[in-house]
C-alpha positions in Angstrom: 0.0 0.0 0.0 1.5 3.3 -1.0 2.3 5.9 1.7 -0.1 8.7 2.3 1.4 12.3 1.0 1.1 15.2 3.3 -1.7 17.7 3.0 -0.8 20.1 0.0 -2.2 23.0 2.1 -0.5 22.9 5.5 1.5 19.7 5.3 -0.5 17.9 8.2 -1.3 14.0 8.2 -4.5 13.0 6.3 -6.8 10.5 7.9 -9.6 8.4 6.5 -13.1 9.3 7.2 -16.3 7.6 6.0 -18.6 9.6 3.8 -21.7 9.0 2.1 -25.5 8.9 2.9 -24.8 5.5 4.8 -21.3 6.1 5.5 -20.4 3.5 2.7 -17.3 5.4 1.2 -13.9 6.6 2.4 -12.3 9.9 1.6 -9.0 11.1 3.4 -9.1 14.6 5.2 -6.4 16.6 6.6 -6.2 16.0 10.7 -5.0 19.4 11.1 -7.0 21.8 8.6 -9.7 19.5 7.6 -9.0 20.0 3.8 -9.6 17.3 1.1 -8.1 17.7 -2.5 -10.7 14.9 -3.6 -13.9 15.8 -5.2 -17.1 14.2 -4.2 -17.4 11.9 -7.1 -14.0 10.3 -6.1 -15.2 8.8 -2.8 -13.9 5.2 -2.9 -15.2 2.0 -1.2 -11.9 0.9 0.2 -9.3 2.9 2.4 -6.8 1.6 -0.3 -8.8 3.3 -3.1 -9.2 6.5 -1.0 -5.5 6.7 -0.4 -4.8 6.4 -4.0 -7.2 9.3 -5.0 -5.7 11.4 -2.2 -2.1 10.8 -3.3 -3.2 11.4 -7.1 -5.0 14.8 -6.0 -2.4 16.1 -3.3 0.4 15.5 -6.1 -1.4 17.7 -8.5 -1.8 20.5 -5.8 1.9 20.3 -5.4 2.6 20.9 -9.2 0.6 24.2 -9.2 2.1 25.9 -6.0 
């Protein structure tokens, strides 16, 4: 499983959180500033998938800074 990249805004540690009407999906949020670069439609059914979505989006944010 890949390591989780730090938050692109504050460099805090991201943590998984259940989301959705029935809490059936996972998204990573920063534990410090509560930011997520992941769009709503990218919520994943597994923590592994959510981690991949976070890392992809966090990497895109770094390129724009």
